[in-house]
Legacy VTK file of the C-alpha trace (Angstrom):
# vtk DataFile Version 3.0
C-alpha trace
ASCII
DATASET POLYDATA
POINTS 341 float
-11.641 7.510 20.163
-15.029 8.204 18.620
-14.627 8.957 14.921
-17.266 11.702 15.119
-15.351 14.989 15.355
-16.780 18.105 17.013
-18.856 20.379 14.788
-16.547 22.380 12.523
-16.215 26.122 13.064
-17.876 28.579 10.722
-15.795 28.884 7.541
-13.055 26.408 8.524
-9.576 26.742 7.052
-8.315 24.077 4.638
-4.598 23.573 4.055
-3.301 21.437 1.187
0.221 20.067 1.505
1.515 19.353 -1.989
4.763 18.611 -3.763
5.540 19.279 -7.407
1.965 18.666 -8.551
-1.315 20.171 -7.348
-4.660 18.367 -7.120
-6.565 18.507 -10.419
-9.766 20.516 -10.590
-8.701 23.050 -7.968
-11.824 25.094 -8.613
-13.880 22.306 -7.042
-11.813 22.586 -3.883
-11.347 26.348 -3.720
-15.039 27.011 -4.283
-16.393 24.282 -2.035
-19.409 25.624 -0.106
-18.909 26.065 3.614
-15.152 26.507 3.452
-13.343 29.605 4.527
-9.744 30.101 3.519
-8.067 27.535 1.260
-4.269 27.598 1.497
-1.635 25.664 -0.464
1.780 24.831 0.976
4.873 22.841 0.124
7.125 21.274 2.736
9.234 24.461 2.714
6.497 26.804 3.938
4.156 24.269 5.539
5.149 25.026 9.134
4.395 28.721 8.712
0.966 28.038 7.183
-0.192 25.267 9.552
-1.419 27.444 12.484
-5.164 28.056 12.318
-5.774 25.080 9.993
-8.817 22.914 10.732
-8.636 20.396 7.871
-5.405 19.219 6.239
-5.186 17.401 2.918
-1.851 15.616 2.545
-1.511 15.553 -1.232
2.281 15.191 -1.076
1.962 11.448 -0.742
4.966 10.616 1.422
5.705 13.922 3.100
6.682 13.931 6.761
6.233 17.694 7.071
3.325 17.357 9.494
5.443 15.475 12.019
8.115 18.176 11.892
5.567 20.992 12.263
3.225 19.259 14.731
3.597 21.846 17.558
2.062 24.417 15.162
-1.129 22.341 14.689
-3.179 24.463 17.087
-6.614 24.052 15.451
-6.345 20.801 13.512
-9.351 18.469 13.633
-9.015 16.342 10.501
-6.189 14.996 8.332
-6.964 13.325 5.021
-4.252 11.379 3.182
-4.341 11.046 -0.603
-2.939 7.530 -0.187
-4.046 4.178 1.170
-0.962 3.783 3.380
-0.606 6.332 6.179
2.612 5.162 7.847
4.200 8.586 7.272
1.476 10.114 9.479
1.591 7.666 12.360
3.939 9.680 14.578
3.231 9.845 18.347
1.831 13.373 18.465
-0.863 12.679 15.882
-1.591 9.158 17.107
-2.165 10.355 20.670
-4.261 13.371 19.635
-8.001 13.658 18.986
-7.371 14.519 15.332
-9.283 12.192 12.998
-7.226 10.687 10.160
-8.873 9.418 6.981
-7.286 7.816 3.929
-8.036 7.113 0.277
-9.225 3.551 0.613
-11.365 2.665 -2.396
-9.242 4.260 -5.117
-6.324 1.873 -5.582
-7.642 -1.618 -4.856
-8.718 -2.797 -8.314
-5.816 -1.223 -10.242
-3.252 -2.784 -7.900
-5.012 -6.150 -8.087
-4.846 -5.987 -11.890
-1.155 -5.133 -11.676
-0.488 -8.152 -9.450
-2.419 -10.434 -11.782
-0.360 -9.144 -14.701
2.870 -9.878 -12.847
1.767 -13.404 -11.890
0.986 -14.148 -15.541
4.152 -12.431 -16.786
6.328 -14.543 -14.496
4.535 -17.801 -15.324
4.687 -17.166 -19.067
8.292 -15.888 -18.981
7.298 -12.604 -20.632
10.335 -10.614 -19.395
12.678 -13.035 -21.151
10.505 -13.069 -24.274
10.872 -9.281 -24.522
14.581 -9.534 -23.833
15.023 -12.132 -26.591
12.925 -10.071 -28.990
15.288 -7.118 -28.520
18.168 -9.512 -29.270
16.301 -10.976 -32.304
16.848 -14.354 -30.697
14.567 -17.319 -31.415
14.601 -19.691 -28.447
11.638 -21.933 -27.721
10.778 -22.501 -24.048
8.047 -24.168 -22.032
6.147 -22.036 -19.550
4.144 -22.600 -16.382
0.433 -22.984 -15.764
-1.224 -20.233 -13.757
-4.376 -22.213 -13.034
-3.738 -24.584 -10.164
-0.788 -22.617 -8.773
-0.874 -21.368 -5.176
-0.739 -17.789 -3.957
-0.185 -16.618 -0.395
-1.221 -13.009 0.167
0.327 -11.241 3.146
-2.529 -9.048 4.374
-6.316 -9.159 4.329
-7.217 -5.544 3.541
-9.146 -4.310 0.497
-6.136 -4.475 -1.842
-5.500 -8.046 -0.758
-9.180 -8.920 -1.258
-9.348 -7.439 -4.742
-6.164 -9.325 -5.629
-7.548 -12.584 -4.267
-10.692 -12.255 -6.376
-8.769 -11.729 -9.617
-6.319 -14.543 -8.924
-9.148 -16.916 -8.048
-10.863 -16.024 -11.327
-7.931 -17.420 -13.325
-7.729 -20.593 -11.253
-5.063 -19.679 -8.688
-5.607 -21.261 -5.267
-5.437 -18.414 -2.777
-4.706 -18.152 0.912
-3.952 -15.090 2.999
-2.342 -14.301 6.329
-4.036 -12.029 8.850
-4.398 -11.236 12.513
-6.973 -14.009 12.994
-6.898 -17.494 11.487
-10.199 -18.582 9.949
-11.759 -20.704 7.225
-14.522 -20.032 4.744
-13.614 -16.442 3.900
-15.478 -15.465 0.691
-12.324 -14.155 -1.022
-9.389 -15.856 0.683
-10.849 -19.227 1.579
-8.463 -19.917 4.443
-6.758 -17.148 6.384
-3.696 -18.238 8.339
-2.243 -16.443 11.328
0.336 -13.727 10.629
3.053 -15.354 12.666
6.694 -16.288 12.244
6.105 -19.504 14.181
5.363 -22.777 12.429
2.027 -23.051 14.246
-0.136 -20.629 16.203
-0.701 -20.819 19.988
-3.785 -22.984 19.438
-2.185 -24.986 16.648
-3.473 -22.640 13.930
-1.753 -22.564 10.541
0.605 -19.590 10.150
2.264 -17.424 7.532
5.661 -19.048 8.004
4.073 -22.471 7.979
2.403 -21.773 4.618
5.329 -20.121 2.822
6.943 -23.369 1.590
3.784 -24.283 -0.370
3.262 -20.983 -2.198
4.183 -20.324 -5.824
3.404 -16.603 -5.553
3.884 -14.606 -2.340
2.157 -11.240 -2.566
2.814 -8.554 0.033
-0.253 -6.327 0.446
-0.090 -5.460 4.147
0.219 -1.984 5.693
3.581 -0.879 7.052
3.425 -1.221 10.829
5.866 -2.187 13.565
4.778 -5.804 13.014
5.427 -5.821 9.250
8.566 -3.680 8.985
11.354 -5.968 7.754
9.016 -8.978 7.743
10.360 -10.309 4.433
13.911 -11.040 5.512
16.432 -13.817 4.999
14.433 -16.296 7.108
11.208 -15.513 5.237
12.855 -15.832 1.831
14.569 -19.120 2.664
11.193 -20.614 3.570
9.898 -19.925 0.065
10.172 -22.436 -2.774
13.190 -22.010 -5.071
10.647 -21.708 -7.903
8.468 -19.112 -6.124
8.237 -15.387 -6.817
7.703 -12.477 -4.480
5.516 -9.484 -5.398
5.491 -6.384 -3.171
2.770 -3.758 -3.731
2.599 -2.656 -0.081
5.423 -0.504 1.315
9.129 -0.872 0.611
10.317 -1.318 4.214
8.221 -4.487 4.598
10.989 -6.160 2.567
14.628 -6.196 3.646
16.122 -5.228 0.282
19.655 -6.357 1.091
18.383 -9.828 2.029
16.290 -9.929 -1.147
19.284 -9.025 -3.320
21.230 -11.945 -1.856
18.264 -14.300 -2.294
17.814 -13.389 -5.958
21.509 -13.430 -6.741
21.973 -16.866 -5.184
18.775 -18.422 -6.561
17.019 -18.837 -3.213
13.829 -17.709 -4.999
13.080 -17.543 -8.717
12.077 -13.900 -8.944
10.692 -10.770 -7.359
8.576 -7.897 -8.644
8.837 -4.733 -6.570
6.714 -1.638 -7.047
7.835 -0.090 -3.739
11.254 0.303 -2.142
12.957 1.195 1.130
14.004 4.511 -0.423
12.416 6.021 -3.493
13.317 6.639 -6.202
15.488 3.548 -6.491
19.053 4.609 -7.265
20.425 3.742 -10.681
23.318 1.851 -9.064
21.028 -0.422 -7.015
21.655 -4.088 -7.888
17.905 -4.816 -7.998
17.742 -3.289 -11.478
19.815 -6.033 -13.053
19.369 -9.151 -10.939
17.982 -12.308 -12.574
14.246 -12.606 -12.015
13.904 -9.002 -10.863
11.099 -6.734 -12.096
11.295 -3.104 -10.945
8.513 -0.553 -11.387
8.442 3.035 -10.043
5.602 2.893 -7.469
2.912 2.930 -10.143
0.792 -0.178 -9.509
-2.295 1.803 -8.492
-1.808 4.816 -10.730
-4.219 4.290 -13.601
-5.518 7.038 -15.861
-7.790 9.278 -13.783
-6.417 8.267 -10.388
-5.737 11.833 -9.265
-9.288 12.863 -10.118
-10.586 9.878 -8.147
-8.499 10.974 -5.153
-10.020 14.450 -5.324
-13.541 12.996 -5.542
-12.960 10.937 -2.412
-11.369 13.871 -0.581
-14.315 16.141 -1.409
-16.673 13.521 -0.009
-14.703 13.440 3.257
-14.596 17.242 3.310
-18.381 17.458 2.847
-18.898 14.959 5.649
-16.725 17.087 7.917
-18.496 20.329 7.027
-21.929 18.718 7.460
-21.040 17.083 10.776
-21.492 13.577 9.356
-19.405 10.496 10.119
-16.191 10.256 8.071
-15.915 7.429 5.569
-12.402 6.011 5.872
-11.313 6.447 9.496
-7.826 5.168 10.246
-7.343 3.305 13.493
-4.264 5.236 14.548
-3.092 2.505 16.921
-3.141 -0.053 14.113
-2.115 2.277 11.284
-4.885 1.361 8.842
-8.651 1.420 8.304
-10.010 -1.728 9.975
-12.801 -3.896 8.663
LINES 1 342
341 0 1 2 3 4 5 6 7 8 9 10 11 12 13 14 15 16 17 18 19 20 21 22 23 24 25 26 27 28 29 30 31 32 33 34 35 36 37 38 39 40 41 42 43 44 45 46 47 48 49 50 51 52 53 54 55 56 57 58 59 60 61 62 63 64 65 66 67 68 69 70 71 72 73 74 75 76 77 78 79 80 81 82 83 84 85 86 87 88 89 90 91 92 93 94 95 96 97 98 99 100 101 102 103 104 105 106 107 108 109 110 111 112 113 114 115 116 117 118 119 120 121 122 123 124 125 126 127 128 129 130 131 132 133 134 135 136 137 138 139 140 141 142 143 144 145 146 147 148 149 150 151 152 153 154 155 156 157 158 159 160 161 162 163 164 165 166 167 168 169 170 171 172 173 174 175 176 177 178 179 180 181 182 183 184 185 186 187 188 189 190 191 192 193 194 195 196 197 198 199 200 201 202 203 204 205 206 207 208 209 210 211 212 213 214 215 216 217 218 219 220 221 222 223 224 225 226 227 228 229 230 231 232 233 234 235 236 237 238 239 240 241 242 243 244 245 246 247 248 249 250 251 252 253 254 255 256 257 258 259 260 261 262 263 264 265 266 267 268 269 270 271 272 273 274 275 276 277 278 279 280 281 282 283 284 285 286 287 288 289 290 291 292 293 294 295 296 297 298 299 300 301 302 303 304 305 306 307 308 309 310 311 312 313 314 315 316 317 318 319 320 321 322 323 324 325 326 327 328 329 330 331 332 333 334 335 336 337 338 339 340
């Protein structure tokens, strides 16, 4: 489908789907030139307010209200997601329609990369145990690991993966990534191996599963698609080094949490840092909270000070492009589930 949408109607209607919080700086949205009615809805009244909407901003980051109300989308031309991942929007009705979907690529890459770098260093330098021993007023000398010279395998080659690769390379980590096409000489990843669960690709190319045993840090930064759902399972984890750590900053369902719990509890891998989970928030009774080598954070890797304002800035740019009849910036390939390139 051509990403250029038909010219918008005079005074198009904007609907903003939100949860507990509203976008900051609402006056910039409500008073945007060229807009007609601006309507705000929660999941409870979204279906009633969807008819007649031309542009939808999904500010409620993981809402599936659009899928439930899809038959009411009688005028919809554009959907913009205030997230990088759009898996909650990739339902058949929207995918098969002419509605253009854009996302918030460009906001989260550097913050998430910094978060990953912090976790790699924290694991190598045993910082979680240092803090634990400090609380116990316990003096116990240990030796730690070098970061420089260690090996990282990044699952994914998108902008978050690229930003992560650049930061890791800067501190001396040897980086590889897995993607849809094996190649050498990538400016950020060096070598990209084939995203495959086979030991070698059809033409003998190196693969993700073939590279896992050599990695000290395995970083999941791939979109959630049919191909990646449940990718990190028992087989994947058993291919990793016993001294390796897993870091997931992608989507929770990429990792089979029950398999990961077993792997951590039995020492199959040395640790795991998860910022995303199969179901959020993570329940207080979940064993991941207390397992050895486990670091749990509440889906905050990309949420630096000012992130909401940055999301609004990007949305307003996409809105202006729509109103002016210009090409959108971050067009999602709805068959793939992410912005290619």
